[in-house]
N, C-alpha and C positions, 0 to 999 in steps of 0.2 A: 563786521561779523556776518557770516552766512545766515540768512533768515531762518532756514530750516534748522540749523544747529541751535539758534536762539530759542525757537519755539520748543524744541525737544528739551533743552535745559530748563525752560520755564515750566514745562509740564512735570518734569521730575521733581523740581523744587516744590510745586504745589502738592504733589502726592506725598512727599516727606512731611510737609507741614500738616497735611490733613490727617496723616497717621498719628502724629503726636497729639492732635486735637481730640481724637476719638478716645473715650475712657476705656480702660481695660476691664473686661468682664471677668468677674471672679467666678472661679469654678464652683458649680453647685456642691453644697456640702452633702456628703453621703449620709444616708439615713440608715440607722440601725433598725433592722426588723425586730419588732417587739413580739414576744411569744407569751401568751397568757396561759398559765397552767390550768388544765381542766379541773373542775371541782366535782365532787360526788353529788349525784342527784338525790331525790327523795328516797329512791329504792336502794341507795348505797352504791350504785354503779358509776364508774368514772368513764365518761364518753369523750372521745377526741373526734373533731370534725376534720376530715381530710381537706387540705388546702391545695391550691394549684402548685404543681411541681413536687408534691409529697411522694415519697417512696417509703417502703416498709423500713428501710435502714434509717431514713431521716426521722420517721415517727418514733422508732425505737430509741434513737439517740436523744431527741428532745424531751422524751418522756421517761428516759432512764429505765427502760425495760428491755430484756433480751428479745430478739426477733422470734425465737422459738416460743416464748411465752405469749407474744403478740398473736402468733398463729394459733396457739392453744385456746386463747380467749375468743378468737374470731375464726370459727371453723368454716365460715363461708368463703375464706380467701382461697384463690386458686393456687396452682403450683408455682406460678411466677410472682405471686403476691402482688397482683395488679390492684391499684387503688384508683377510685373515681372521686373527683372533686365533689365535696358535700357528703361523702360517705361517712357513716358513723362507725367508729372503731371502739370496742371495749378495751380499755387499757388497765383496768383494775376494778376492784370492788371492795367496799368497806364492810367488813363483817368478821365473824370468828375465823379461826384457823380452818382452812379448807383442805379436804382430802378427796381426791378423785379416784374412781375405780376404773377409769378408761386409760388406755396407753397414752403416754406423753407426759410432759413436765407438769407438776402440780402448781396451781396458782399460788402466788406469794400471799401469805396470810396478812391481813390488814386489821387494825383495830376497828371496833364498831363506830358508827357515826354518833357523835355527841354534839348536840346543839343546845344553846341556852333556852330555858323555858321560864315562865313566870313563877314556878314553884319556889316557895320560901322554906328552906330547911329540909326539903324532901326531894326525891327524884321520881322519874317514871321510866320503867323498863318495858319495852314492847318486843315480843318474840313471835316470829313468823315461821310456821312449818309449811313447806311447799313440796309439791310433787315434782321431783327432779327427773323429768321424763327422759332426758338424754344422758343423765348420769354424769354431767360435767361439774357438779358441785357449785354451779352458778345459777342463780335464779333468772330465768328469762321472763319477759313480759307475758308470754303465752302459757307459762306453767302455772297451774292453779294452786290454791292452798289445799291443805289436807285436813280433813276432819277425823275425829276418833283418836287423836293423840293427846298427850298431856304435857304441860310445861310447869316446871318447878323452879322457883326463885328462893334461894336460902342464903342468909347472911352467914359468913364463916364462923362468927362467934355465937350464933343462935339467937340474935336479937330479932330477926325477922324471917318468916317462912310463909310462902303462899303457893298455891297450885291452881291452875286453870286448864280447862279442856280446849283443844283447838277446834276450829269450825271453818266451814267454807263460806267465803264472802262472794256475792255476785259481782263485785267490782275489784278484781285482783290488783289492778294498777294502783288503786287508792287505799287498799287494805294494808294496815301496818301490823296485823297480827293481834294476839291477845296482849293487853297492856296491864301492867301492875302499877297502880298509881299510889302516891303518897308513900313511896318506899324510902326509908331512911338512908342517908349516905353511908357508904362502907364498901366492904369487899363481899362479893356474892358468887355463889356457884349456880350457874344456869344449866339445867339439865332438861332433856326432852325424851319422852317415851313415844315411839312411833306406832302407828296402827298395825294390826296384824297383816301379814302378807306383804310387808314392805321391808326393804333393806336400806340402811342408812348409807348415804353417799358422802358424809362428812362426820366429824366428831360430834357426838350428841351431848357433850358437856363443854362448858366454857366458863372461864374465870373472869369476872367483870369487876372493875373498880370504878365506882361512880361517886360524884360529889353533889352536894345540895345544889339544886337548880339545873342539873344536867338531865338530858333525855337520851336514852340509849335504844338503838334498834339492832336486833340480832336475827339472822336468818339461819334456819336448819333445813336440810333437804333429805328426802327419802325417795327411793324408787321402787315401783311395784315389782314383786318377784316374778310376775308373768312377763314383764318387759325384760327382766334380767335373763330369764330362761330362754326367751326368744332370741336375744342377742348372743347368748353363749352356745346355743345348739348348732353344731357344725352341719353344713349341708353336704349331701352325697355328691361328690365330685367325680364319681366313676373311677375310683382308684384301681379297682381290679382290672378294668378294661385297659387302662394305661399300662399296668404291669405286663399284661399279656402282649400288647403291641411291642413294648420294649424288648420282651424276650424273643419274639420272632425276628426283630431287627438284629439282635445280637447273634442269633444263629446264622442269619444270612451273611453278616459281616465275617463270622468265623469261617464259613465255607468258602467265601470269596478269598480270604487270606490264604487258606490252604491251597486253593487253585492257583493263585499267583505264585506261591512258593514252588509248586511243582513245575509250573511253566518256566520260571527263572532257572531252575536246576537243569531242565532239558536244553535250554538255550545255551547254557555255559558248558555243556559236555563236548570235548573235541571229537571230530569225525576221523576215521581211519582212511588212508589213501593207498592205492595200489599203483606201482609204476610198471609199464609194459603190459604184456598179456599174461595168460595163465601159465605159459611155459617159461621156466627160468633159464634154460639152455637152448641154443640153436644148433641143431646138428647139420653138418655138411653132408 
C-alpha cells in the first residue's frame, strides 16, 4: 500500500474515533424572564422602574394599562415616548375615584390602600387634603397639604360620626393626613370640605368599607382659584392683525385672477388678415 494513502486513512480513522469520544454538549436551557408586579408605596402611588430595552408599548402591556393613560400619568414624557433605564414611571395610584379637570383621559379609579394593623376590633382611617397645583387629580411629592378644610367620617347606620380640621405638615412626604382612630368596622361615608378660594379637582365624597384591623388612606385634592383663573385666561394672540393681513392677501389674489382672465381672453381672440393691397381690381 502507498504510505501516503495509509497515513491519510489512519488520520481519518483517528478523527472519527475522537469525534465519538467527545461528549455532546446540551443546549443551554432558555430562561424565562420573570416580571415582578410593582406594588403601591406608602403614598399610594404605583411606580415602575424602566428596564433595559423597555418601550412605552412594552410597559403598557406588562402593566395592563393603555399608552394614553401612561402618558397622562407621566406628563414629562416627550412626543416619542422616550424611556431611560432607571427612570421612574407612575402607572397607577391607590385612592378614591379620581376626576381631572384637564384635557386627556381620566385616571382609572382604584380602591384605597388597606394594610393590616395591630388594632383589635377597630379600624383607623386617615384622610389627606392636598394642594393639587397642576390640577391632575394625582398627588405629587412636591404638592403640599392644605389647611383650613374639614374631614367628616360617618357610618352609614349612624353608629359612628367624627370630624377633624385639616392642617399643614412640615414634612409632606411622611404626613398621612388627619387620622380617625378606634373606628368600628362598617360602611362609611368620607366627605371633605375644602378651604375658601379653592376648587375641587376630584370628588369630595367617598364610600368606604373597612373591617376590623384594617387601616385606610384616602387622598382628596383641591386647586387654588387663582391658579385656575391664570390657566383659563386666554392670551392676546393678535387676532385682529391676522385678519387684516389675510384680507389684504385675498384682495391681491382676486385682482391677480381678474388680470389673468383678461390676458387669457386677449390671447385667444383671432386676428383679421388682408390679402393683396388696398385695391381690389387692377385696371389696364
